[in-house]
C-alpha positions as CSV (number, residue, x, y, z in Angstrom):
1,M,10.6,47.7,-37.4
2,R,8.3,44.7,-37.1
3,F,7.8,42.3,-39.9
4,G,4.6,40.3,-40.3
5,F,2.2,38.5,-42.7
6,V,-1.4,39.1,-43.8
7,I,-3.2,36.2,-45.4
8,D,-6.1,37.4,-47.5
9,N,-8.6,34.6,-47.5
10,R,-10.8,36.5,-50.0
11,K,-8.1,35.8,-52.6
12,C,-6.6,32.5,-51.6
13,I,-7.5,29.7,-54.1
14,G,-5.7,26.9,-52.2
15,C,-3.2,26.2,-55.0
16,H,-0.3,25.3,-52.7
17,A,2.1,27.4,-54.7
18,C,3.4,28.9,-51.4
19,T,4.1,25.4,-50.0
20,T,6.1,24.3,-53.1
21,A,7.9,27.6,-53.3
22,C,8.9,27.3,-49.7
23,K,10.1,23.7,-50.2
24,S,12.1,24.7,-53.2
25,E,13.7,27.8,-51.5
26,H,14.7,26.0,-48.4
27,Q,15.1,22.4,-49.6
28,V,12.5,21.2,-47.2
29,P,12.3,17.4,-47.1
30,V,9.3,15.4,-48.2
31,G,6.8,14.8,-45.4
32,V,7.4,18.1,-43.5
33,N,6.4,21.7,-44.3
34,R,7.4,25.2,-43.2
35,T,4.2,26.5,-44.7
36,W,1.1,24.6,-45.8
37,V,-2.5,25.2,-46.8
38,K,-5.1,23.7,-44.5
39,Q,-8.4,23.0,-46.2
40,V,-11.7,22.7,-44.4
41,E,-15.2,22.0,-45.8
42,K,-18.1,23.6,-44.1
43,G,-21.9,23.6,-44.6
44,T,-24.8,21.3,-45.3
45,F,-25.0,19.5,-48.6
46,P,-25.4,20.8,-51.3
47,N,-24.6,24.2,-49.9
48,T,-21.0,23.7,-48.8
49,R,-18.0,26.0,-48.7
50,R,-14.3,25.2,-48.9
51,L,-12.0,27.2,-46.6
52,F,-8.3,27.7,-47.2
53,S,-5.9,28.8,-44.5
54,V,-2.2,29.2,-45.0
55,M,-0.4,27.8,-41.9
56,R,3.1,28.7,-40.8
57,C,5.2,30.3,-38.0
58,N,3.4,33.3,-36.6
59,H,6.6,35.1,-35.7
60,C,5.1,36.0,-32.3
61,T,6.2,39.1,-30.4
62,D,6.3,37.0,-27.3
63,A,7.4,33.7,-28.8
64,P,7.3,30.8,-26.3
65,C,9.6,28.7,-28.6
66,V,12.4,31.3,-28.0
67,E,11.9,31.2,-24.3
68,I,11.9,27.5,-23.9
69,C,14.8,26.8,-26.3
70,P,17.8,25.8,-24.1
71,V,20.6,26.7,-26.5
72,E,19.4,29.9,-28.2
73,A,18.9,28.0,-31.5
74,L,15.7,30.1,-31.8
75,F,16.1,33.9,-31.5
76,F,14.6,37.2,-32.3
77,R,16.1,39.4,-35.0
78,E,15.9,43.2,-34.7
79,D,13.2,43.3,-37.3
80,G,11.0,41.0,-35.2
81,I,11.5,37.8,-37.3
82,V,11.9,34.7,-35.2
83,D,14.9,32.9,-36.8
84,F,16.8,29.8,-35.9
85,N,20.3,28.4,-36.0
86,K,20.3,24.7,-36.8
87,N,23.9,24.4,-35.9
88,R,23.1,24.9,-32.2
89,C,19.9,22.9,-32.0
90,I,20.0,19.7,-29.9
91,G,16.7,18.3,-31.1
92,C,15.0,18.4,-27.7
93,K,11.6,19.2,-29.3
94,S,10.8,21.7,-26.5
95,C,10.1,24.4,-29.1
96,M,7.5,22.1,-30.8
97,Q,5.7,21.6,-27.5
98,A,5.8,25.4,-26.7
99,C,4.5,26.5,-30.1
100,P,0.7,26.7,-29.9
101,Y,0.5,26.8,-33.8
102,D,2.3,23.6,-34.6
103,A,4.8,25.6,-36.8
104,L,8.0,23.6,-36.0
105,Y,9.1,20.2,-37.1
106,I,12.2,18.0,-36.8
107,D,14.1,17.8,-40.1
108,P,14.4,14.1,-40.9
109,D,17.8,14.8,-42.6
110,T,19.6,17.0,-40.0
111,H,17.5,15.9,-36.9
112,T,17.2,19.5,-35.9
113,A,14.2,21.8,-35.5
114,A,13.1,24.0,-38.4
115,K,10.3,26.3,-39.4
116,C,9.4,29.3,-41.5
117,N,12.1,32.0,-40.9
118,Y,10.4,34.6,-43.1
119,C,13.0,33.9,-45.8
120,A,15.3,36.1,-43.7
121,H,18.2,35.7,-46.3
122,R,15.9,37.2,-48.9
123,V,14.7,40.0,-46.7
124,D,18.3,41.0,-45.9
125,V,18.9,41.7,-49.6
126,G,15.6,43.6,-50.1
127,L,13.5,40.7,-51.5
128,E,10.2,39.4,-50.3
129,P,9.7,35.8,-49.0
130,A,9.4,33.2,-51.7
131,C,5.8,32.4,-50.9
132,V,4.8,36.1,-51.4
133,N,6.5,36.2,-54.8
134,V,4.9,33.0,-56.1
135,C,1.3,33.5,-54.9
136,P,-0.7,34.0,-58.1
137,E,-3.5,35.9,-56.3
138,H,-1.4,38.2,-54.1
139,A,-3.1,36.5,-51.1
140,I,0.1,36.7,-49.0
141,I,1.2,40.1,-48.0
142,S,4.5,40.7,-46.1
143,G,6.3,43.8,-44.9
144,D,7.1,46.1,-42.0
145,M,3.9,46.6,-40.0
146,D,5.4,49.7,-38.2
147,D,5.9,51.6,-41.5
148,P,2.5,53.2,-42.3
149,D,3.4,53.4,-46.0
150,T,3.6,49.6,-46.5
151,E,0.8,47.7,-47.9
152,I,0.6,45.4,-44.9
153,A,0.3,48.3,-42.5
154,Q,-2.5,49.9,-44.6
155,L,-4.4,46.6,-44.7
156,L,-4.2,46.1,-41.0
157,S,-5.4,49.7,-40.4
158,R,-8.6,49.3,-42.5
159,Q,-9.4,45.6,-42.5
160,Q,-10.9,43.4,-39.8
161,V,-8.4,40.6,-39.1
162,K,-8.1,37.6,-36.9
163,V,-5.2,35.7,-35.4
164,R,-4.9,32.1,-34.2
165,K,-5.3,31.5,-30.5
166,P,-5.1,35.0,-29.2
167,E,-5.8,33.7,-25.7
168,K,-2.2,32.3,-25.6
169,G,-0.8,35.8,-25.2
170,T,2.0,35.2,-27.8
171,V,1.0,38.3,-29.8
172,P,1.3,36.6,-33.2
173,N,2.3,38.6,-36.3
174,L,0.4,36.5,-38.8
175,F,-3.1,38.0,-39.5
176,Y,-6.0,36.6,-41.5
177,I,-8.6,38.6,-43.5
178,D,-12.0,37.0,-43.8
179,A,-10.9,34.1,-41.6
180,D,-13.3,31.4,-40.4
181,D,-12.9,29.8,-37.0
182,A,-13.7,26.4,-38.4
183,S,-10.3,26.6,-40.2
184,L,-8.3,28.5,-37.6
185,N,-9.4,26.7,-34.5
186,P,-8.2,23.1,-34.5
187,S,-10.6,22.0,-31.9
188,L,-13.6,22.5,-34.3
189,T,-12.5,19.8,-36.7
190,E,-11.0,16.3,-36.2
191,K,-7.4,15.6,-37.1
192,S,-6.8,12.9,-39.6
193,N,-3.9,11.6,-41.8
194,S,-6.2,10.4,-44.6
195,Y,-7.8,13.0,-47.0
196,F,-9.4,13.2,-50.4
197,W,-6.3,14.0,-52.4
198,N,-3.4,12.7,-50.4
199,S,-2.0,9.8,-48.5
200,Q,0.0,10.9,-45.5
201,E,-0.2,7.8,-43.3
202,R,3.4,7.9,-42.0
203,G,4.7,10.2,-39.3
204,V,7.9,12.1,-40.1
205,G,11.0,13.4,-38.3
206,H,11.4,12.3,-34.7
207,Y,8.3,10.1,-34.7
208,A,8.4,8.3,-38.0
209,K,6.0,5.4,-37.6
210,Q,2.7,4.2,-39.0
211,A,0.0,6.7,-38.0
212,E,-3.4,5.7,-37.0
213,K,-6.0,5.6,-39.7
214,M,-9.0,7.6,-38.7
215,A,-11.1,7.5,-41.9
216,F,-14.7,6.4,-41.6
217,T,-14.6,3.5,-44.1
218,N,-17.4,1.1,-43.4
219,P,-19.7,1.5,-46.4
220,D,-22.8,-0.1,-44.7
221,V,-22.6,2.2,-41.7
222,V,-21.9,5.2,-43.9
223,Q,-24.9,4.5,-46.1
224,A,-27.2,4.1,-43.0
225,V,-26.1,7.4,-41.7
226,I,-26.6,9.2,-45.0
227,Q,-30.1,7.7,-45.3
228,A,-30.9,8.9,-41.8
229,S,-29.7,12.4,-42.7
230,G,-32.4,12.6,-45.4
231,V,-30.1,12.6,-48.4
232,Q,-31.8,10.1,-50.7
233,G,-30.5,8.3,-53.8
234,T,-26.9,8.5,-52.7
235,T,-24.4,5.7,-52.8
236,V,-21.0,6.0,-51.2
237,E,-17.9,4.0,-51.8
238,P,-15.5,3.5,-48.9
239,E,-13.2,6.3,-49.9
240,G,-16.2,8.6,-50.3
241,A,-17.3,7.8,-46.8
242,K,-15.1,10.6,-45.6
243,S,-17.6,13.2,-46.9
244,I,-20.2,12.1,-44.4
245,D,-19.4,15.0,-42.0
246,V,-20.0,17.5,-44.8
247,L,-23.4,16.0,-45.5
248,L,-24.3,16.3,-41.9
249,G,-23.1,19.9,-41.7
250,K,-20.1,19.3,-39.5
251,P,-16.9,21.1,-40.6
252,R,-14.2,18.7,-41.5
253,R,-10.6,18.8,-42.7
254,I,-9.9,18.1,-46.4
255,Y,-6.2,18.7,-46.5
256,D,-3.7,19.2,-43.7
257,S,-0.1,18.6,-42.7
258,P,0.9,15.1,-41.5
259,D,0.5,14.4,-37.8
260,K,3.9,14.7,-35.9
261,G,2.9,12.0,-33.4
262,I,4.1,11.9,-29.8
263,L,7.1,14.2,-29.6
264,W,8.1,13.4,-26.0
265,G,7.7,9.6,-25.7
266,W,8.6,6.9,-23.2
267,E,12.0,8.4,-22.5
268,V,10.5,11.6,-21.0
269,S,8.0,9.5,-18.9
270,A,10.8,7.3,-17.7
271,Y,13.1,10.3,-16.9
272,V,10.4,11.9,-14.8
273,F,10.0,8.6,-13.0
274,T,13.7,8.0,-12.3
275,K,14.1,11.7,-11.3
276,A,11.4,11.2,-8.7
277,I,13.2,8.2,-7.2
278,S,16.5,10.0,-7.2
279,A,15.0,13.1,-5.4
280,G,13.0,10.9,-3.0
281,A,15.9,8.8,-2.1
282,F,17.5,11.8,-0.3
283,L,14.4,13.7,0.8
284,I,13.1,10.8,2.9
285,P,16.3,10.5,5.0
286,F,16.4,14.3,5.2
287,L,12.9,14.3,6.5
288,G,13.7,11.9,9.3
289,W,17.0,13.7,10.1
290,A,15.7,17.3,10.0
291,F,12.6,16.7,12.2
292,G,13.9,14.0,14.5
293,L,11.4,11.5,13.3
294,A,13.8,8.6,12.6
295,R,17.4,8.9,11.5
296,P,18.6,6.1,9.3
297,D,21.8,4.3,10.3
298,A,25.1,4.9,8.4
299,P,24.7,2.0,5.9
300,T,21.2,3.1,5.1
301,F,22.3,6.7,4.6
302,F,25.0,5.6,2.2
303,W,22.4,3.5,0.4
304,A,20.3,6.6,0.1
305,L,23.1,8.5,-1.5
306,G,23.9,5.6,-3.8
307,L,20.3,5.3,-4.9
308,G,20.1,9.1,-5.5
309,L,23.2,9.0,-7.7
310,L,22.2,5.8,-9.6
311,F,18.8,7.1,-10.6
312,L,20.1,10.6,-11.2
313,G,22.6,9.0,-13.7
314,M,19.7,7.1,-15.3
315,T,17.8,10.4,-15.6
316,G,20.7,12.0,-17.4
317,L,21.0,9.1,-19.8
318,L,17.3,9.2,-20.6
319,L,17.4,12.9,-21.2
320,V,20.3,12.5,-23.6
321,K,18.6,9.6,-25.4
322,D,15.4,11.6,-26.0
323,L,17.4,14.2,-27.9
324,D,17.5,14.0,-31.7
325,R,21.1,15.4,-31.6
326,P,22.5,13.7,-28.5
327,D,26.0,14.6,-29.7
328,R,25.2,18.3,-28.9
329,F,23.9,17.7,-25.3
330,L,26.7,19.7,-23.7
331,N,25.4,22.8,-25.5
332,V,22.8,22.9,-22.7
333,L,25.6,23.5,-20.1
334,F,28.1,25.5,-22.3
335,R,25.7,27.5,-24.5
336,P,22.7,28.0,-22.1
337,Q,19.7,30.2,-22.6
338,W,18.8,30.9,-19.0
339,K,15.1,31.4,-19.3
340,S,14.6,27.8,-20.4
341,W,13.7,25.4,-17.6
342,L,15.6,22.7,-19.5
343,V,18.8,24.6,-18.8
344,R,17.8,25.4,-15.2
345,G,16.9,21.8,-14.7
346,G,20.2,20.6,-16.2
347,Y,22.2,22.8,-13.8
348,T,20.0,21.7,-10.9
349,I,20.6,18.0,-11.7
350,T,24.3,18.7,-11.9
351,A,24.4,20.6,-8.6
352,Y,22.3,17.8,-7.0
353,G,24.7,15.1,-8.1
354,G,27.7,17.2,-6.8
355,L,26.0,17.7,-3.4
356,I,25.2,14.0,-3.0
357,V,28.9,13.2,-3.6
358,L,29.9,15.9,-1.1
359,L,27.6,14.4,1.5
360,G,29.2,11.0,0.9
361,L,32.7,12.5,1.5
362,I,31.5,14.3,4.6
363,N,30.2,11.1,6.2
364,W,33.1,9.0,5.0
365,F,35.8,11.3,6.4
366,G,33.8,12.5,9.4
367,W,33.6,16.2,8.5
368,F,30.4,16.5,10.5
369,G,30.7,20.2,11.0
370,L,29.7,20.6,7.4
371,E,26.9,18.1,7.5
372,A,24.0,20.3,8.6
373,P,24.3,23.1,6.0
374,V,25.1,20.7,3.2
375,M,22.0,18.6,4.2
376,W,19.7,21.6,4.0
377,L,21.2,22.8,0.8
378,T,20.9,19.3,-0.8
379,A,17.3,19.1,0.3
380,L,16.5,22.4,-1.3
381,V,18.1,21.4,-4.6
382,G,16.5,17.9,-4.3
383,V,13.0,19.6,-4.2
384,M,13.9,21.6,-7.3
385,V,15.0,18.3,-9.0
386,A,11.7,16.9,-8.2
387,I,9.5,19.7,-9.5
388,Y,11.5,21.6,-12.2
389,T,9.9,19.6,-14.9
390,A,6.5,21.1,-13.9
391,F,7.9,24.5,-14.8
392,L,9.4,23.1,-18.1
393,F,5.9,21.7,-19.0
394,A,4.4,25.1,-18.1
395,Q,6.7,26.7,-20.7
396,A,5.2,24.3,-23.3
397,K,2.3,26.7,-23.9
398,G,1.0,24.5,-26.8
399,R,-0.2,21.9,-24.3
400,D,-3.0,23.4,-22.2
401,F,-3.2,20.5,-19.7
402,W,0.4,21.0,-18.6
403,Q,-0.5,24.6,-17.5
404,S,-2.1,23.1,-14.3
405,P,-1.0,24.8,-11.1
406,T,-1.1,21.4,-9.3
407,L,1.6,19.8,-11.5
408,A,4.5,20.8,-9.2
409,V,2.6,19.4,-6.2
410,H,1.9,16.2,-8.2
411,M,5.7,15.7,-9.0
412,L,6.9,16.5,-5.4
413,V,4.4,14.1,-3.9
414,H,5.5,11.4,-6.4
415,S,9.1,11.9,-5.2
416,F,8.3,11.3,-1.6
417,M,6.2,8.3,-2.6
418,A,9.0,6.9,-4.9
419,G,11.6,7.4,-2.2
420,S,9.6,5.6,0.5
421,A,8.8,2.8,-1.9
422,A,12.5,2.4,-2.8
423,F,13.5,2.0,0.9
424,L,10.7,-0.4,1.6
425,I,12.0,-2.6,-1.2
426,L,15.5,-2.2,0.1
427,N,14.2,-3.3,3.5
428,L,14.0,-6.8,2.2
429,L,17.7,-6.9,1.6
430,I,18.9,-4.8,4.6
431,P,16.4,-4.9,7.5
432,Q,16.0,-1.5,9.2
433,S,15.0,-0.3,12.6
434,W,11.3,-0.3,13.4
435,D,11.1,3.5,13.7
436,W,12.7,4.0,10.3
437,T,10.3,1.5,8.7
438,A,7.3,3.0,10.4
439,L,8.3,6.4,9.0
440,L,8.5,5.0,5.5
441,Q,5.0,3.5,5.8
442,R,3.6,6.8,7.2
443,V,5.2,8.9,4.5
444,L,4.0,6.5,1.8
445,M,0.4,6.4,3.1
446,I,0.2,10.2,3.5
447,G,1.7,10.5,0.0
448,I,-0.9,8.3,-1.5
449,G,-3.6,10.3,0.2
450,I,-2.2,13.6,-1.1
451,N,-1.6,12.1,-4.6
452,L,-5.3,10.9,-4.8
453,F,-6.5,14.4,-3.7
454,T,-4.2,16.1,-6.2
455,M,-5.5,13.9,-9.1
456,L,-9.0,14.5,-8.0
457,M,-8.4,18.3,-8.2
458,E,-6.7,17.9,-11.6
459,M,-9.6,15.8,-13.0
460,T,-12.5,17.7,-11.5
461,M,-11.5,21.4,-11.4
462,T,-12.8,23.6,-14.2
463,H,-10.3,23.8,-16.9
464,P,-10.2,27.1,-18.8
465,T,-9.7,25.6,-22.4
466,V,-11.4,23.1,-24.6
467,D,-8.1,21.3,-25.2
468,A,-7.5,20.8,-21.5
469,K,-11.0,19.4,-21.1
470,R,-10.5,17.0,-24.0
471,V,-7.4,15.7,-22.2
472,V,-9.3,15.1,-19.0
473,H,-12.0,13.3,-21.0
474,M,-9.3,11.2,-22.7
475,I,-7.9,10.2,-19.3
476,L,-11.2,9.4,-17.6
477,E,-13.3,8.0,-20.4
478,G,-11.3,7.8,-23.5
479,R,-8.1,6.3,-24.8
480,Y,-6.3,6.2,-21.4
481,R,-9.2,5.2,-19.1
482,N,-8.0,1.7,-18.5
483,Q,-4.5,2.8,-17.8
484,F,-5.8,5.5,-15.4
485,W,-8.4,3.6,-13.5
486,V,-6.5,0.3,-13.3
487,G,-2.9,1.3,-13.5
488,T,-2.9,4.6,-11.7
489,V,-5.9,4.4,-9.2
490,L,-6.3,0.7,-8.4
491,I,-2.7,-0.7,-8.8
492,G,-0.8,2.5,-7.9
493,N,-2.9,3.8,-5.0
494,V,-5.8,1.7,-3.7
495,I,-4.2,-1.7,-3.5
496,P,-0.9,-0.4,-1.9
497,V,-2.8,1.6,0.8
498,T,-4.8,-1.5,1.6
499,L,-1.7,-3.7,1.8
500,L,0.0,-1.1,4.1
501,I,-3.0,-1.0,6.4
502,F,-3.3,-4.8,6.8
503,A,0.4,-5.8,6.4
504,Q,1.2,-5.3,10.1
505,D,4.8,-6.6,10.5
506,N,5.2,-8.3,7.1
507,P,8.1,-6.8,5.1
508,L,7.2,-8.8,2.0
509,L,3.8,-7.1,1.8
510,W,5.4,-3.7,2.4
511,A,7.7,-4.4,-0.5
512,L,4.8,-5.5,-2.7
513,A,2.9,-2.3,-1.9
514,A,6.0,-0.4,-2.8
515,V,6.4,-2.1,-6.1
516,L,2.8,-1.4,-7.0
517,V,3.3,2.3,-6.0
518,L,6.2,2.6,-8.4
519,V,4.2,0.9,-11.2
520,G,1.4,3.4,-10.5
521,I,3.8,6.4,-10.6
522,Y,5.2,5.3,-13.9
523,V,1.8,4.7,-15.5
524,T,0.6,8.1,-14.2
525,E,3.6,9.9,-15.6
526,K,3.1,8.1,-19.0
527,I,-0.5,9.3,-19.2
528,W,0.3,12.9,-18.1
529,V,3.1,13.1,-20.6
530,E,1.4,11.5,-23.6
531,A,-2.3,12.5,-23.4
532,P,-1.9,16.2,-23.9
533,Q,0.3,15.6,-27.0
534,R,-2.6,13.9,-28.7
535,I,-4.5,17.2,-29.0
536,P,-3.9,18.7,-32.5
537,L,-2.4,22.2,-32.4
538,S,-3.2,23.3,-36.0
């Protein structure tokens, strides 16, 4: 048994009855939708066509939202429906990042994730989903695709259908008859929050704030472009300016769901930053100890353990703060879904904190027979603390840029850079031996070199998708270009390496270089977290 949907675009009239029926059936709050009708206009004036596409959860056979959910709030039913349990959800928004189809949202009333669940409560008593019952044109067909006697199975056997984003490998169970790529592929039209017949200028759920207005509203400019296009005798009011893309033959959205904004905001950027310092604070002394390069003295080692614990605690607080249901945070540890890297990361952080405390006890009470194995084990766990977020981001299949194979290297290098920088700043308060300080400088300079090379690879290598290329363009030449070139490259890498080369024996310049490195790391993490989220998924 495998339930699915067919949307017959030959019949859909864009009446939004499915949207309102869904809202009524599930008491969906204003501003968010489980199902909605995206409308796109295509063609060259006066020969234009309006396309309607019903958007909702695809109930994927290999659903990435189920895999990434840390608390099994999302789960597969035996009939293939992807259902959810709002009573377990912690509001981490991982499922929203993992879904390539923008099907999930944060309910502004319960602060938990929600989506189309195929009206599972109706299916269980032999009824069809509410949207199917209410559609006046029978444009939505539901049923068991494995049963050859059902209408949906017969349609799929004789009609040519399309799915959204088949390259994601999710095996969606939502199919479209007579679909147009201009409507199904979000990269072919620009996302907006201002349309002909609606005003959706405020974000909803987790990110409720004034959204950016993207409408083309300068009447003088619009009139000049229309005249240049050869359409004579046309005057356009500011609101009508939004039809300019249709006049020029470019597909454009007429109606869509509101933008959800940046789901993982400054808290996630900050937690990646503090986690890097925490891991680096131990990995740098371990590097000197393990390879005989320069072993820190006892006070410095205790400072290392203290810094590791301090920034690990900050990491935990930021993780909890980012949740829309922080009161349920312990569900991650007590109701874990082990495939999720959020769960694996939570246990890794917990183990790392325990090992640091154990190392402190070993050195305080002189149990040095245990030191070597615990040092190596802590280093291994510390590396996992540094890089596990890269695997979490990789599970967020909705964001193509995060699928980069260099992301783990990027985060590990940042940990070594952040650890070196923290100790160079500490050197102002507690002067260290020359060999230890020299090690810090060498690690930091090598780290900067590897960091620049890694970013060069990430920015110049051929990305497999249009969305990933758009993020690279946004970083290098678009919205984030000043932050990247000034904050990341110049302040975070070029100036610090210059200071380290010419600083000689000046601890103040070493500390200044370290501060700039930390600034650069935070700016980089902010860009890497935010930029991919600005690409529309539907």
